[in-house]
C-alpha positions in Angstrom: -23.9 29.0 13.4 -22.3 27.3 10.4 -24.1 24.5 8.7 -21.9 21.7 7.3 -23.1 19.5 4.4 -23.1 15.9 5.6 -24.0 14.5 2.2 -21.9 12.3 -0.1 -18.3 13.4 -0.6 -16.1 11.9 -3.3 -13.2 10.0 -2.0 -10.0 12.0 -2.4 -7.4 9.4 -1.2 -5.2 7.1 -3.3 -7.1 4.2 -4.9 -5.3 0.9 -4.4 -6.1 -1.8 -7.0 -8.0 -4.8 -5.6 -5.7 -7.7 -4.6 -3.0 -5.7 -2.9 -4.5 -5.8 0.7 -2.1 -8.6 1.6 0.9 -6.4 1.1 -0.5 -3.7 3.3 -0.9 -6.2 6.1 2.6 -7.8 5.5 4.3 -4.4 5.5 2.5 -3.4 8.7 3.8 -6.5 10.4 7.3 -6.0 9.1 7.5 -2.4 10.2 6.1 -3.3 13.7 8.7 -6.1 14.1 11.7 -4.0 13.1 10.6 -1.2 15.6 11.7 -3.6 18.4 15.3 -3.3 19.3 15.6 -6.9 20.4 14.2 -8.1 17.1 16.8 -6.1 15.2 19.5 -7.8 17.4 18.1 -11.2 16.5 18.2 -10.4 12.8 21.7 -9.0 13.2 22.8 -12.2 15.0 21.6 -14.2 12.0 23.7 -12.1 9.7 26.7 -12.1 12.1 27.0 -15.8 11.4 27.2 -15.1 7.7 30.0 -12.6 8.4 31.8 -15.2 10.3 31.5 -17.8 7.5 32.6 -15.1 4.9 35.7 -14.2 7.0 36.7 -17.8 7.7 36.0 -19.6 4.4 36.0 -16.9 1.8 38.1 -13.9 2.8 40.5 -15.4 5.3 42.4 -17.8 2.9 43.0 -14.9 0.5 44.8 -12.8 3.0 46.2 -15.6 5.2 47.4 -18.4 2.9 48.0 -20.7 5.8 44.2 -20.9 6.3 43.6 -22.4 2.9 44.7 -25.9 4.1 41.9 -26.2 6.6 39.3 -23.6 5.5 38.3 -25.0 2.1 35.1 -23.8 0.5 33.0 -26.7 -0.9 29.3 -27.6 -1.2 29.3 -28.9 2.3 30.2 -25.4 3.5 26.9 -24.0 2.2 25.0 -27.0 3.5 26.4 -26.5 7.0 25.7 -22.7 6.8 21.9 -23.3 6.1 21.7 -26.0 8.8 23.1 -23.5 11.3 20.7 -20.8 10.3 17.9 -23.1 11.3 18.3 -21.9 14.9 17.5 -18.3 13.8 14.7 -19.5 11.6 13.2 -21.2 14.7 13.4 -18.0 16.8 12.0 -15.8 14.0 9.1 -18.2 13.6 8.4 -18.2 17.3 8.5 -14.4 17.5 6.0 -13.9 14.7 3.9 -17.0 15.5 1.0 -15.0 16.9 0.0 -13.1 13.8 -3.4 -14.9 13.5 -3.8 -15.6 17.2 -3.7 -11.8 18.0 -6.4 -11.2 15.5 -8.6 -13.9 17.0 -8.1 -12.6 20.5 -9.1 -9.1 19.4 -12.0 -10.4 17.2 -10.3 -8.7 14.3 -10.5 -11.7 12.0 -14.2 -11.0 11.3 -13.4 -7.3 10.7 -10.6 -8.2 8.2 -12.8 -10.6 6.2 -15.8 -8.2 6.2 -13.8 -5.9 4.0 -13.0 -6.7 0.4 -10.2 -9.0 1.6 -10.4 -12.7 0.7 -9.1 -15.5 2.9 -6.3 -16.0 0.5 -5.2 -12.4 0.8 -5.5 -12.5 4.5 -3.3 -15.7 4.8 -0.8 -14.3 2.3 -0.6 -11.1 4.3 0.3 -13.1 7.4 2.6 -15.5 5.6 4.6 -12.9 3.7 6.5 -11.4 6.7 7.6 -14.8 7.8 8.7 -15.9 4.3 10.6 -12.6 3.7 12.4 -12.8 7.1 13.2 -16.5 6.8 14.5 -16.2 3.3 16.4 -13.1 4.4 18.3 -15.3 6.9 18.9 -18.3 4.6 18.6 -17.7 0.9 20.0 -14.2 0.7 23.2 -14.7 2.9 23.9 -18.1 1.2 23.8 -16.5 -2.2 26.0 -13.7 -0.9 28.6 -16.3 0.1 28.7 -17.5 -3.4 29.1 -13.9 -4.7 32.0 -13.3 -2.2 33.6 -16.6 -3.2 33.6 -15.5 -6.9 34.8 -12.0 -6.1 37.7 -12.9 -3.8 38.8 -15.9 -5.8 38.7 -13.9 -9.0 37.2 -16.9 -10.9 33.9 -18.5 -11.5 35.4 -22.0 -11.7 34.0 -23.0 -8.3 30.5 -22.1 -9.3 30.9 -23.6 -12.7 32.0 -26.9 -11.1 29.2 -26.8 -8.6 26.4 -25.2 -10.6 23.8 -27.3 -8.7 24.4 -25.1 -5.6 22.2 -22.3 -6.9 19.0 -24.4 -7.2 20.0 -26.4 -4.1 20.3 -23.3 -1.9 17.1 -21.8 -3.3 15.1 -25.0 -2.9 16.4 -25.8 0.6 15.7 -22.2 1.8 12.3 -22.1 0.2 11.1 -25.4 1.5 12.3 -24.6 5.0 10.5 -21.2 4.9 7.3 -22.7 3.6 7.2 -25.5 6.2 8.0 -23.2 9.1 5.5 -20.6 7.9 2.5 -22.9 7.3 3.0 -24.8 10.5 3.2 -21.8 12.8 0.2 -20.1 11.0 -1.9 -23.2 11.3 -1.1 -23.4 15.0 -1.8 -19.7 15.4 -5.3 -20.1 13.9 -6.1 -22.7 16.6 -5.5 -20.4 19.6 -6.0 -16.8 20.8 -2.7 -16.8 22.8 0.7 -16.2 21.0 2.5 -17.7 24.0 0.5 -20.9 23.7 1.2 -21.0 19.9 5.0 -20.6 20.6 4.8 -23.4 23.2 2.9 -25.7 20.8 5.4 -25.1 17.9 8.4 -25.6 20.1 6.8 -28.7 21.5 6.2 -30.2 18.1 9.8 -29.5 17.1 11.5 -30.8 20.2 9.0 -33.4 21.4 9.1 -35.2 18.1 12.9 -35.2 18.2 12.9 -36.7 21.7 10.2 -39.2 20.8 11.9 -40.6 17.8 15.1 -41.1 19.9 13.1 -43.0 22.5 11.3 -45.1 19.9 14.6 -45.8 18.1 16.1 -47.0 21.3 13.2 -49.3 22.0 12.8 -50.8 18.5 16.2 -50.3 17.0 14.7 -48.8 13.9 15.9 -45.5 12.5 12.7 -45.1 10.5 11.1 -43.3 13.5 13.0 -40.2 12.4 10.1 -39.7 10.0 7.9 -38.3 12.9 10.3 -35.4 13.4 10.0 -32.5 10.9 13.5 -31.3 11.6 14.9 -34.7 10.7 13.0 -34.8 7.4 14.3 -31.3 6.5 17.9 -32.6 7.1 17.3 -35.7 4.9 15.8 -33.5 2.1 18.6 -30.9 2.4 21.4 -33.5 2.4 19.8 -35.0 -0.8 19.7 -31.8 -2.8 23.2 -30.9 -1.7 24.4 -34.3 -2.8 25.7 -35.2 0.7 26.2 -39.0 0.5 25.7 -40.1 4.1 23.5 -42.9 5.5 20.0 -41.5 6.1 17.4 -42.9 8.4 14.7 -42.9 5.7 14.7 -42.6 1.9 14.4 -39.1 0.5 10.9 -39.7 -0.9 9.7 -40.4 2.7 11.1 -37.0 3.7 9.4 -35.3 0.8 6.0 -36.9 1.6 6.3 -35.9 5.2 7.2 -32.3 4.4 4.4 -32.0 1.7 2.0 -33.7 4.1 2.7 -31.2 6.9 2.3 -28.2 4.5 -0.9 -29.6 3.1 -2.3 -30.3 6.6 -1.4 -26.8 7.7 -3.1 -25.3 4.7 -6.2 -27.4 5.4 -6.3 -26.2 9.0 -6.0 -22.6 7.8 -8.8 -23.1 5.3 -11.0 -24.4 8.0 -10.1 -21.8 10.7 -9.8 -18.6 8.8 -13.4 -17.7 8.2 -15.5 -14.5 8.5 -17.6 -16.0 11.2 -16.8 -18.3 14.1 -18.3 -21.7 13.7 -19.1 -23.5 16.9 -19.8 -27.2 16.7 
């Protein structure tokens, strides 16, 4: 009967430097999401809207001169594109909203944090998939529209005359991604059910919109728009795209609300993502 040595054996696998655990988690979530056919259809639908914009505003007038009179590319075109992508951002956020809730339901949070994984790495590993997907549906296609405009016009004059578009698109996409990601992760850390997390997030988005309409009708003040995160994103985005239309609140109010929501979400995550469950 053979006798096997059960003593110490040197690890023969690949050694990963400390601090990269977050990417392992993020990559796992991305691979799992893209294995679902309906998720691929959702991402494709988001990019299909980009193809529609490209065909109508960029490519169409080149091959059909008659379209040039009513399909003009201007800064408002990119603002409207990002605003429309908000629907797909909402769906992606809802779909991936249970990343922390699933771990809490399976009691995996304690297992993650018992390893050499810090809370920052854990939160980053959960936030990275959302940030990558949201930016992939907002920042990347919007920049591609600018590239197509330069290629098919054969000139950089449009970009030279509207150079602010590059930082505007980047900032608008990044702020939207950060707000959506931190809000959904904070809600996910409060529950063990991904369905309840999705309901809470949808409730916050739509309930605040309905409530501000009711309060505005009662008081006649447009300032109630500040209670709706969606409205504040619109005010902020209009400002950075230099859209001069009457706004319900000054832009600094919108910035304070957005920063406050992100800070509150970060505080909730700091309190809820712990290696042990604290019961009051």
